[in-house]
Phi, psi and omega in degrees: 000140172240152174243127181224170178287142176302142173234147183307327180295345178281343191308310183295318179294322179289326176298319178294316178300316178303308181301310183295321180294313179302315186281353177242301184295321183272359186295336180285340186249350183224152178285164176302320179298318178293319179298318179295324178291323182288314182222093186280341186091349177259095185240138173281099186296331178292316178292319177302311179298318180300313181298312180295325180288329180285338180261171168279109184240128179243147183235133174264131183232134175224127181052039177080359180255139175283121185242356178184162177199160176203158178214153180217147176263175185291345177276352182096016176273111178277105190278301185232146174207107184224138178234135180310141185304329182276357183238020178292150174061035177240012177088005183289312178298321178298314180297316178297313183296319177304311182293319180296315180298325179281347187276352182238148181259080182223169178268343180209152175249136177243141173216159172251097187271138174292168174304318182295319185276345184308312180300324177301311182291323175301319179294341179265006178093010175282155174235149179283125173276312177191157170286148186224146174246125177249136177256120177236121180052039177080004182248132179278133175237133178271133168218183184229126173281122185231152178222154174228122177275135182259000000 
C-alpha cells in the first residue's frame, strides 16, 4: 500500500468508495433511511473535488486501486476518513490518520465521528466532547464531536 496526495482525477472513484463504505460498513449502526440521507449517490463531483483539494487529502492505493482516503484542514478539523469495505481492519485508517494528524501544526485535532468510527478514534486517544445530531435531507444522524490534544 502507498499513501499519496489526492489528485482531482481521484474524485469520482473516491465518491464511489464513500458511498459504498457508508452503505456497507456503517449499515450496522444506521437505518437505510439514514444511510441514504448521508450518502445518496447523487454527488456534485465538482464540489467534492473542490472540498478535497482545499484540504490536506491523502489517498491509500493498493495494486492500483483506491482503498481509502482521509482529509484534514489547516485548523485541525479531520473531516473524512473512509476505507473500502474489503480493506477494513488492515491498518489503513490508522496509517492515513497518523499522516493526517502530523500534517498540521495545531494543538488539537477535532472530528465528527460516526457511531461506527467512534471506537477507532477512542483507541487513538480522542475523547468525546459531546453527542451530536446532524440533519441531512430532513433525517437525523447521530455522530460524536471528538478531540485529540497533541
